[in-house]
VEXZAFI-597808 format. One record per atom (N, C-alpha, C): residue in one letter; x negated, y, z negated. Coordinates in pm, whole numbers, plus 50000, padded with zeros to 5 digits. Each point is the difference from the previous one (the first is absolute). Layout:
<recs>
AXYZ ...
</recs>
This chain:
<recs>
H499174988050000 H500835012050000 H499135012650000 A498965000049916 A499155011849991 A499235002450129 R499594989450065 R499285001550127 R500935005950105 R501224994650009 R500975005250098 R500395014449969 A499905003949872 A500345013749961 A498835009650023 G498874994950048 G498875008650035 G499015002649889 F500054992349891 F499045001949891 F498654994150039 L498945006949964 L498644995450028 L499614989049902 D498854993750027 D499564988449922 D499985002649850 L499385010749955 L499885002749857 L501375001549935 A500895007350062 A501355001949946 A500744986749995 R499834991550101 R500664986950000 R499484991449887 E498705000749973 E499434992449888 E500535005149866 E500165013249988 E500555005849877 E501454995549980 I500775000350105 I501404995549993 I500054985349961 S499174991950064 S499994985649972 S499674997249853 L499015006849945 L499634997749861 L501115004649906 A500605011650027 A501085004949915 A501204990550003 V500354995050117 V501134990750012 V499674986949929 T498794995150014 T499584987849931 T500145001649849 E499585011549949 E500115002549855 E501465000749957 A500855006650077 A501415001349965 A500694986350001 V499734992050100 V500614986750009 V499474991149888 S498725000749972 S499424992249891 S500665003649866 N500195013049976 N500665004349877 N501454995049995 A500695000550114 A501394995550005 A500094985149969 I499084992350050 I500004985649974 I499654997449853 R498975006649952 R499504997549864 R500955005449893 H500515012150018 H500765006549893 H501505001250028 G500404998450125 G501395002550036 G500774987850043 S499534988549961 S500674987550039 S500314991749875 P500995004449920 P500294992949875 P500474985650021 A500574996950116 A500464986450026 A498944991850074 G498795005350008 G498914992850065 G500254998050148 E499834987750046 E500124997150143 E501425001950053 A500985000749913 A501385002250045 A500225014550042 D499145009149956 D500115014150039 D499385002450136 T500405011150060 T499405004150126 T499435014049983 V499085003350085 V499455013550011 V500315004650140 E500625011750010 E500385005450130 E498995010550044 L499654999750127 L499055009550057 L500645006050125 A500035013350006 A500555006850117 A499015010750045 V499935001950130 V499115010150059 V500835008250098 E499875013249990 E500695008850095 E499105011750037 R500285005850114 R499275011850046 R500945011850005 E499495011449954 E500705012750012 E498985010150051 G499965001750130 G499015009050060 G498604995249965 P499185008749938 P498634996049966 P499904991949871 R501134996949940 R500004992749873 R500304985250020 L499244991849928 L500294985849990 L500444997849856 I501194994449984 I500574998149867 I500144985149975 V499374995449893 V500054985949962 V500744999149867 T501004991549996 T500794998149879 T499864985549954 V499684998349871 V499904986849938 V501034999649887 R500864989850003 R501084998949900 R499884986349932 D500115000149866 D499994987549925 D501234999149912 H500034990049911 H501164997649914 H499665002349853 G498925007049974 G499555002049863 G500815010349924 G499695000849872 G500665009649913 G499505014050023 P500525009449922 P499595014150015 P498495001749987 F499485009150078 F498575002650000 F499775014950013 T499245005449909 T499625014150006 T498505000350023 P499565004750116 P498564999950028 P499275010049911 P498804996449959 P499215009549922 P499495011250091 P499575011149942 P499415010550083 P498764994550071 P499745004950121 P498824995150072 P498735002649920 S499214989549983 S498725001449932 S499104988650042 L498725002749999 L499014989950035 L499864990349883 P500194987050024 P499834990349891 P498585000449946 D499864996949874 D498695000149934 D499124989050059 P498935003650072 P499154989850061 P499274991649896 A499855005049878 A499304992549895 A500804987749956 L501294999950028 L500824988649958 L499794987850088 F499525001850121 F499764989050095 F501214990850011 A501195005849996 A501224992150011 A500164994550140 E500554988150008 E500244993850130 E501175006650072 H500915006049923 H501175006550056 H500095014249945 G500985007650050 G500265013149941 G499615011950085 R499624997650125 R499615011150087 R500985002350115 G501014991550009 G500925000550114 G500755013150013 L500605004849890 L500745012550007 L499095011650037 F498825000249941 F499045010650031 F499644999650149 L499714988250053 L499654998850141 L501155004450090 M501214995749968 M501155003950081 M500145015250003 Q499865006349885 Q500175014549991 Q498875007550070 Q498824994350004 Q498875006550065 Q499984997950151 L500464988550045 L499914996650142 L501175005050084 M501145002149936 M501185004550073 M500245014849970 D500735006750088 D500285014349981 D501085002249895 E500904990449986 E501065001249901 E500404986149955 V500194998449869 V500484987549943 V501115003549901 R501174994150022 R501155002649912 R500574986749950 F500435000149876 F500614988349939 F501455003249967 S500884990450024 S501415001749965 S500564986449962 R501295000049961 R500694987849963 R501174997950096 N500174987650043 N501154996350082 N500094984849997 G500504994649890 G500054985549985 G498634994149975 G499055008149965 G498614996349978 G499165012550019 T498724998350002 T499115011450023 T499795001850149 V500075012550045 V499775003350141 V498805009450005 V499004996350078 V498825008450020 V500075004950145 R500005013150016 R500065006150133 R498695007650023 M499204995250094 M498685005950027 M500015006250139 T499485012150010 T499965007050128 T498565003650034 K499664997650127 K498705004050054 K500295008850120 I499345011550007 I500215009450110 I498854998850099 R500354998350127 R498974999150105 R499425014050021 R498725001049997 R499315012850016 R499525001750143 
</recs>
């Protein structure tokens, strides 16, 4: 989708990593019924914008303010939200039968 929308290599890699993190979080934290749950992924274009939406079935989620995780902790997880917020132009969270993450990247 990003290639057809005219995004260059670096922007496509940023989109790919942000989407991977969002889907990983949806599977890990937003699937209370395990394998019985689904994660929905939608992609749309609005002019120079590519909008990716990831929806899960998890409970309410309030994202923390953007901040760089403490590198001294050497945690295996915990950088996904930060990466999504840094790599995309806009990241919004809402509720609609689960958590909905709406990420927008603008083609420059």
